[in-house]
C-alpha positions as a Markdown table, in Angstrom:
| # | Residue | x | y | z |
|---|---|---|---|---|
| 1 | Met | -76.3 | -134.0 | 10.6 |
| 2 | Phe | -75.9 | -133.5 | 14.3 |
| 3 | Ser | -72.2 | -133.9 | 13.9 |
| 4 | Leu | -72.1 | -131.2 | 11.3 |
| 5 | Ile | -73.8 | -128.8 | 13.6 |
| 6 | Val | -71.4 | -129.7 | 16.4 |
| 7 | Gln | -68.5 | -129.1 | 14.1 |
| 8 | Thr | -69.9 | -125.8 | 13.1 |
| 9 | Ile | -70.4 | -124.7 | 16.6 |
| 10 | Leu | -66.9 | -125.7 | 17.6 |
| 11 | Leu | -65.4 | -123.9 | 14.6 |
| 12 | Leu | -67.3 | -120.8 | 15.6 |
| 13 | Ala | -66.2 | -121.1 | 19.2 |
| 14 | Ile | -62.7 | -121.5 | 18.1 |
| 15 | Ala | -62.9 | -118.6 | 15.8 |
| 16 | Phe | -64.5 | -116.5 | 18.6 |
| 17 | Ile | -61.7 | -117.4 | 21.0 |
| 18 | Leu | -59.0 | -116.7 | 18.4 |
| 19 | Gly | -60.7 | -113.4 | 17.6 |
| 20 | Cys | -60.8 | -112.5 | 21.2 |
| 21 | Ile | -57.1 | -113.4 | 21.7 |
| 22 | Leu | -56.2 | -111.6 | 18.5 |
| 23 | Gly | -58.3 | -108.6 | 19.5 |
| 24 | Cys | -56.6 | -108.4 | 22.9 |
| 25 | Leu | -53.2 | -108.6 | 21.3 |
| 26 | Leu | -54.1 | -105.8 | 18.8 |
| 27 | Arg | -55.6 | -103.7 | 21.6 |
| 28 | Arg | -52.5 | -104.0 | 23.7 |
| 29 | Leu | -50.3 | -103.2 | 20.7 |
| 30 | Phe | -52.2 | -100.2 | 19.5 |
| 31 | Gly | -52.9 | -99.1 | 23.1 |
| 32 | Ala | -49.2 | -98.7 | 23.9 |
| 33 | Ala | -48.6 | -96.7 | 20.7 |
| 34 | Glu | -51.5 | -94.3 | 21.6 |
| 35 | Ala | -50.2 | -93.9 | 25.1 |
| 36 | Ala | -46.7 | -93.0 | 23.8 |
| 37 | Ala | -48.2 | -90.4 | 21.3 |
| 38 | Pro | -49.9 | -88.2 | 23.9 |
| 39 | Ile | -46.7 | -88.1 | 26.0 |
| 40 | Ala | -44.6 | -87.0 | 23.0 |
| 41 | Val | -47.3 | -84.5 | 22.1 |
| 42 | Gly | -47.4 | -83.2 | 25.6 |
| 43 | Val | -43.6 | -82.8 | 25.9 |
| 44 | Gly | -43.6 | -80.8 | 22.7 |
| 45 | Ala | -46.5 | -78.7 | 23.9 |
| 46 | Val | -44.7 | -78.0 | 27.2 |
| 47 | Ala | -41.5 | -77.1 | 25.4 |
| 48 | Ala | -43.4 | -74.8 | 23.1 |
| 49 | Thr | -45.3 | -73.3 | 26.0 |
| 50 | Ala | -42.0 | -72.8 | 27.8 |
| 51 | Ser | -40.4 | -71.1 | 24.8 |
| 52 | Met | -43.4 | -68.9 | 24.5 |
| 53 | Ala | -43.5 | -68.1 | 28.2 |
| 54 | Lys | -39.8 | -66.8 | 28.3 |
| 55 | Pro | -39.7 | -63.3 | 26.8 |
| 56 | Lys | -37.1 | -62.8 | 24.2 |
| 57 | Pro | -34.5 | -60.0 | 25.0 |
| 58 | Pro | -35.2 | -56.8 | 23.0 |
| 59 | Val | -33.0 | -56.4 | 19.9 |
| 60 | Val | -30.9 | -53.3 | 20.4 |
| 61 | Pro | -30.0 | -51.8 | 17.1 |
| 62 | Lys | -26.3 | -51.3 | 16.7 |
| 63 | Pro | -25.2 | -47.7 | 16.3 |
| 64 | Pro | -24.2 | -46.8 | 12.7 |
| 65 | Val | -20.5 | -47.0 | 12.0 |
| 66 | Pro | -19.3 | -43.5 | 11.2 |
| 67 | Gln | -18.0 | -43.3 | 7.7 |
| 68 | Ala | -15.6 | -40.9 | 6.2 |
| 69 | Pro | -17.4 | -38.2 | 4.2 |
| 70 | Val | -17.3 | -38.9 | 0.6 |
| 71 | Lys | -15.8 | -36.0 | -1.3 |
| 72 | Pro | -18.0 | -34.9 | -4.1 |
| 73 | Val | -16.4 | -35.6 | -7.4 |
| 74 | Glu | -15.8 | -32.4 | -9.1 |
| 75 | Pro | -17.0 | -32.3 | -12.6 |
| 76 | Val | -14.3 | -32.3 | -15.1 |
| 77 | Ala | -14.5 | -29.1 | -17.1 |
| 78 | Ala | -14.6 | -29.6 | -20.7 |
| 79 | Pro | -11.4 | -28.4 | -22.4 |
| 80 | Leu | -11.6 | -24.8 | -23.4 |
| 81 | Val | -11.6 | -24.3 | -27.0 |
| 82 | Ser | -9.8 | -21.0 | -27.7 |
| 83 | Lys | -12.0 | -19.0 | -29.9 |
| 84 | Pro | -10.2 | -16.7 | -32.3 |
| 85 | Lys | -10.3 | -13.2 | -31.0 |
| 86 | Pro | -12.0 | -10.8 | -33.3 |
| 87 | Lys | -9.6 | -8.3 | -34.8 |
| 88 | Val | -10.2 | -5.0 | -33.2 |
| 89 | Thr | -9.3 | -2.2 | -35.6 |
| 90 | Lys | -7.9 | 0.7 | -33.6 |
| 91 | Pro | -9.0 | 4.0 | -34.8 |
| 92 | Ala | -6.2 | 6.0 | -36.3 |
| 93 | Pro | -4.8 | 8.6 | -33.9 |
| 94 | Ala | -6.2 | 12.0 | -34.4 |
| 95 | Lys | -3.8 | 14.3 | -36.1 |
| 96 | Thr | -2.8 | 17.1 | -33.8 |
| 97 | Thr | -1.7 | 20.3 | -35.3 |
| 98 | Pro | 1.6 | 21.3 | -33.8 |
| 99 | Lys | 1.5 | 24.6 | -32.0 |
| 100 | Lys | 2.8 | 27.6 | -33.8 |
| 101 | Pro | 6.2 | 28.6 | -32.4 |
| 102 | Asp | 6.1 | 31.7 | -30.2 |
| 103 | Asn | 8.1 | 34.8 | -31.0 |
| 104 | Leu | 10.8 | 34.2 | -28.4 |
| 105 | Lys | 12.4 | 37.5 | -29.4 |
| 106 | Leu | 9.7 | 39.2 | -27.2 |
| 107 | Ile | 11.9 | 38.1 | -24.2 |
| 108 | Arg | 14.7 | 40.6 | -23.5 |
| 109 | Gly | 18.0 | 38.9 | -24.2 |
| 110 | Ile | 16.8 | 36.6 | -26.9 |
| 111 | Gly | 17.8 | 37.8 | -30.4 |
| 112 | Pro | 17.3 | 36.1 | -33.7 |
| 113 | Gln | 20.4 | 33.9 | -33.3 |
| 114 | Asn | 19.5 | 32.7 | -29.8 |
| 115 | Glu | 15.9 | 32.1 | -30.9 |
| 116 | Gly | 17.2 | 29.9 | -33.8 |
| 117 | Arg | 19.5 | 28.0 | -31.4 |
| 118 | Leu | 16.7 | 27.5 | -28.8 |
| 119 | Asn | 14.4 | 26.3 | -31.6 |
| 120 | Ala | 17.0 | 23.8 | -32.7 |
| 121 | Leu | 17.1 | 22.5 | -29.1 |
| 122 | Gly | 13.4 | 22.0 | -29.1 |
| 123 | Val | 12.5 | 25.2 | -27.2 |
| 124 | Asn | 9.9 | 27.2 | -29.1 |
| 125 | Gln | 7.2 | 28.1 | -26.6 |
| 126 | Phe | 7.0 | 30.6 | -23.8 |
| 127 | Val | 5.6 | 28.0 | -21.5 |
| 128 | Gln | 8.7 | 25.9 | -21.9 |
| 129 | Ile | 11.0 | 28.7 | -20.7 |
| 130 | Ala | 8.5 | 29.6 | -17.9 |
| 131 | Gly | 9.0 | 26.0 | -16.5 |
| 132 | Trp | 12.8 | 26.2 | -16.3 |
| 133 | Asn | 14.4 | 25.7 | -12.9 |
| 134 | Lys | 17.8 | 26.8 | -11.7 |
| 135 | Lys | 19.6 | 23.9 | -13.3 |
| 136 | Asp | 17.8 | 24.5 | -16.6 |
| 137 | Glu | 18.8 | 28.1 | -16.6 |
| 138 | Ala | 22.5 | 27.2 | -16.0 |
| 139 | His | 22.4 | 24.5 | -18.7 |
| 140 | Tyr | 20.9 | 26.7 | -21.4 |
| 141 | Gly | 23.1 | 29.5 | -20.4 |
| 142 | Asp | 26.2 | 27.3 | -21.0 |
| 143 | Val | 24.8 | 25.9 | -24.3 |
| 144 | Leu | 24.1 | 29.4 | -25.6 |
| 145 | Ala | 27.6 | 30.5 | -24.5 |
| 146 | Phe | 26.1 | 33.2 | -22.2 |
| 147 | Pro | 26.5 | 31.8 | -18.6 |
| 148 | Gly | 24.4 | 33.8 | -16.1 |
| 149 | Arg | 22.6 | 35.8 | -18.8 |
| 150 | Ile | 19.3 | 34.0 | -18.4 |
| 151 | Glu | 19.2 | 34.7 | -14.7 |
| 152 | Arg | 20.3 | 38.4 | -15.0 |
| 153 | Glu | 17.7 | 39.2 | -17.7 |
| 154 | Glu | 15.0 | 37.2 | -16.0 |
| 155 | Trp | 13.9 | 35.1 | -19.0 |
| 156 | Val | 11.8 | 32.8 | -16.9 |
| 157 | Lys | 9.9 | 35.7 | -15.3 |
| 158 | Gln | 9.2 | 37.3 | -18.7 |
| 159 | Ala | 8.1 | 34.0 | -20.2 |
| 160 | Lys | 5.6 | 33.4 | -17.4 |
| 161 | Val | 3.8 | 36.7 | -18.3 |
| 162 | Leu | 3.9 | 36.1 | -22.0 |
| 163 | Ala | 2.7 | 32.4 | -21.7 |
| 164 | Lys | -0.4 | 33.7 | -19.9 |
| 165 | Gly | -1.2 | 36.1 | -22.8 |
| 166 | Gly | 0.2 | 39.2 | -21.0 |
| 167 | Ser | 2.9 | 41.6 | -22.2 |
| 168 | Thr | 6.0 | 43.4 | -20.9 |
| 169 | Asp | 7.4 | 46.8 | -21.7 |
| 170 | Phe | 10.2 | 45.1 | -23.7 |
| 171 | Ala | 7.7 | 43.0 | -25.7 |
| 172 | Lys | 5.7 | 46.1 | -26.5 |
| 173 | Arg | 8.8 | 47.8 | -27.9 |
| 174 | Val | 9.6 | 44.7 | -30.0 |
| 175 | Lys | 6.1 | 44.6 | -31.5 |
| 176 | Ser | 6.3 | 48.3 | -32.3 |
| 177 | Gly | 9.6 | 47.7 | -34.2 |
| 178 | Ser | 11.7 | 49.9 | -32.0 |
| 179 | Val | 14.2 | 47.1 | -31.0 |
| 180 | Asn | 16.4 | 46.5 | -34.1 |
| 181 | Ser | 18.2 | 43.5 | -32.4 |
| 182 | Ser | 14.9 | 41.7 | -32.2 |
| 183 | Val | 13.9 | 42.0 | -35.8 |
| 184 | Gly | 14.1 | 39.2 | -38.4 |
| 185 | Lys | 15.5 | 35.7 | -38.2 |
| 186 | Ala | 19.0 | 34.4 | -38.1 |
| 187 | Asp | 20.6 | 31.0 | -38.7 |
| 188 | Lys | 20.9 | 29.0 | -35.6 |
| 189 | Gly | 24.4 | 28.1 | -36.5 |
| 190 | Asp | 25.9 | 24.6 | -36.4 |
| 191 | Met | 24.7 | 22.9 | -33.2 |
| 192 | Gly | 26.7 | 19.7 | -33.9 |
| 193 | Ser | 25.6 | 16.2 | -32.9 |
| 194 | Lys | 25.7 | 14.6 | -29.4 |
| 195 | Pro | 28.5 | 11.9 | -29.1 |
| 196 | Lys | 27.4 | 8.3 | -28.6 |
| 197 | Gly | 30.1 | 7.3 | -26.1 |
| 198 | Met | 28.8 | 9.1 | -23.0 |
| 199 | Leu | 29.3 | 7.4 | -19.6 |
| 200 | Ser | 27.3 | 7.4 | -16.5 |
| 201 | Lys | 30.4 | 7.4 | -14.4 |
| 202 | Ala | 34.2 | 7.2 | -14.8 |
| 203 | Arg | 35.7 | 3.8 | -15.6 |
| 204 | Gly | 37.2 | 2.2 | -12.5 |
| 205 | Gly | 35.8 | 5.1 | -10.4 |
| 206 | Lys | 38.6 | 7.5 | -11.5 |
| 207 | Ala | 38.4 | 10.1 | -14.2 |
| 208 | Asp | 41.3 | 11.5 | -16.2 |
| 209 | Asn | 42.7 | 14.9 | -15.5 |
| 210 | Leu | 41.0 | 16.7 | -18.4 |
| 211 | Thr | 42.5 | 20.0 | -17.4 |
| 212 | Leu | 45.7 | 18.7 | -19.1 |
| 213 | Ile | 43.9 | 19.5 | -22.4 |
| 214 | Asp | 44.7 | 23.1 | -23.6 |
| 215 | Gly | 41.6 | 25.2 | -23.1 |
| 216 | Val | 40.0 | 22.9 | -20.5 |
| 217 | Gly | 40.0 | 24.5 | -17.0 |
| 218 | Asn | 38.6 | 23.2 | -13.8 |
| 219 | Ala | 35.1 | 24.8 | -14.6 |
| 220 | Ile | 34.9 | 23.3 | -18.0 |
| 221 | Glu | 36.1 | 19.9 | -16.7 |
| 222 | Lys | 33.2 | 19.8 | -14.3 |
| 223 | Lys | 30.8 | 20.5 | -17.1 |
| 224 | Met | 32.3 | 17.7 | -19.2 |
| 225 | Phe | 31.9 | 15.3 | -16.3 |
| 226 | Lys | 28.2 | 16.3 | -16.1 |
| 227 | Leu | 27.9 | 15.6 | -19.8 |
| 228 | Gly | 29.3 | 12.1 | -19.3 |
| 229 | Ile | 32.9 | 12.8 | -20.6 |
| 230 | Tyr | 35.5 | 11.5 | -18.1 |
| 231 | His | 38.4 | 10.2 | -20.2 |
| 232 | Phe | 40.9 | 11.4 | -22.9 |
| 233 | Asp | 39.9 | 8.6 | -25.3 |
| 234 | Gln | 36.3 | 9.9 | -25.4 |
| 235 | Val | 37.4 | 13.3 | -26.6 |
| 236 | Ala | 40.1 | 11.8 | -28.9 |
| 237 | Ser | 37.5 | 9.8 | -30.8 |
| 238 | Met | 35.0 | 12.7 | -31.4 |
| 239 | Ser | 34.1 | 13.7 | -34.9 |
| 240 | Lys | 33.9 | 17.3 | -36.1 |
| 241 | Ala | 30.2 | 17.5 | -35.5 |
| 242 | Glu | 30.6 | 16.0 | -32.0 |
| 243 | Leu | 33.3 | 18.6 | -31.1 |
| 244 | Val | 30.9 | 21.3 | -32.3 |
| 245 | Trp | 28.3 | 19.9 | -29.9 |
| 246 | Leu | 30.8 | 19.7 | -27.1 |
| 247 | Gly | 31.8 | 23.4 | -27.5 |
| 248 | Asn | 28.2 | 24.5 | -27.5 |
| 249 | Ser | 27.4 | 22.3 | -24.4 |
| 250 | Val | 30.3 | 23.7 | -22.3 |
| 251 | Gly | 29.4 | 27.3 | -23.3 |
| 252 | Phe | 32.4 | 27.9 | -25.6 |
| 253 | Pro | 31.5 | 27.3 | -29.2 |
| 254 | Gly | 34.4 | 26.7 | -31.5 |
| 255 | Arg | 37.0 | 26.3 | -28.7 |
| 256 | Pro | 37.4 | 22.5 | -29.0 |
| 257 | Glu | 38.3 | 22.9 | -32.7 |
| 258 | Arg | 40.5 | 25.9 | -32.3 |
| 259 | Glu | 42.6 | 24.5 | -29.5 |
| 260 | Asn | 42.7 | 21.0 | -30.9 |
| 261 | Trp | 41.1 | 19.1 | -28.0 |
| 262 | Ala | 40.9 | 15.9 | -30.0 |
| 263 | Gly | 44.6 | 15.9 | -31.1 |
| 264 | Glu | 45.9 | 16.6 | -27.6 |
| 265 | Ser | 43.6 | 13.9 | -26.1 |
| 266 | Lys | 45.0 | 11.3 | -28.5 |
| 267 | Val | 48.5 | 12.0 | -27.1 |
| 268 | Leu | 47.4 | 12.0 | -23.5 |
| 269 | Ala | 45.3 | 8.9 | -23.9 |
| 270 | Ala | 48.4 | 7.1 | -25.3 |
| 271 | Gly | 50.4 | 8.0 | -22.2 |
| 272 | Gly | 52.2 | 10.9 | -23.8 |
| 273 | Thr | 52.3 | 14.6 | -22.8 |
| 274 | Thr | 52.1 | 18.0 | -24.3 |
| 275 | Glu | 53.6 | 21.5 | -23.6 |
| 276 | His | 50.3 | 22.6 | -22.0 |
| 277 | Ala | 50.2 | 19.4 | -19.9 |
| 278 | Lys | 53.7 | 20.0 | -18.7 |
| 279 | Arg | 52.9 | 23.5 | -17.6 |
| 280 | Val | 49.8 | 22.3 | -15.7 |
| 281 | Glu | 51.8 | 19.6 | -13.9 |
| 282 | Lys | 54.3 | 22.3 | -12.8 |
| 283 | Gly | 51.5 | 24.4 | -11.4 |
| 284 | Gln | 52.0 | 27.2 | -13.8 |
| 285 | Ile | 48.3 | 27.4 | -14.9 |
| 286 | Lys | 46.0 | 28.4 | -12.0 |
| 287 | Ser | 42.8 | 27.5 | -13.9 |
| 288 | Ser | 44.0 | 23.8 | -14.1 |
| 289 | Arg | 45.0 | 21.2 | -11.6 |
| 290 | Lys | 47.9 | 18.8 | -11.1 |
| 291 | Ser | 47.2 | 15.1 | -11.6 |
């Protein structure tokens, strides 16, 4: 029994010693780990404190990069759809009643025949004659085969008075029936037709010597030039009606037909000559000129 107690005490002592030894070992072991942990924690804390102590540099915002202005996109217009235009009905022009022809015989120097010829030329109102200038007077004087008569008898002056509703001594006599030459109407006569082959200037800048034609003197030649007749072939190709117009236009009605202007012009246009042309070239006719 005693030996059992002694064994138990020994075992307990041994266990106590082993426990102490083991406890010391464990204490050393865990004590080193705990010592290392505070150091690590301390370093981290110092590092963190250092990082917090140093102020961070302020962040300076970068200036915006300038960008090219963006062009606004123009809206694309929708295609125009052409609408049919409404038909506009134009009103019919008002019918104007032509003025009644004036009695041109109230002008001294205009008898029934001259009145008829003036009417055929489109002159039937006093106001038309009142507006004539010097060139018009000369032109109509030639056409009516009375050069200078219009100026001498003052047709324009009389027409101005009559156009305004006034009267003249001659007009009063005509209305009273005391001027027999101004009574009634007469045929205008054949005025002919204007030729189509008129020219604005002579071909090649040089006109033919029209005075080589019998009956055409220097004065008539100038009138023919003004009418647009510069060459023999123009006269040679004229019809009867055109020759009548030419005679009236140069102030000598009937002369182109009587003196055969067309026949002589055909010969001269072909390079030939006539008896009259020979006399002109010899200087025997003063009213004509040599070529």
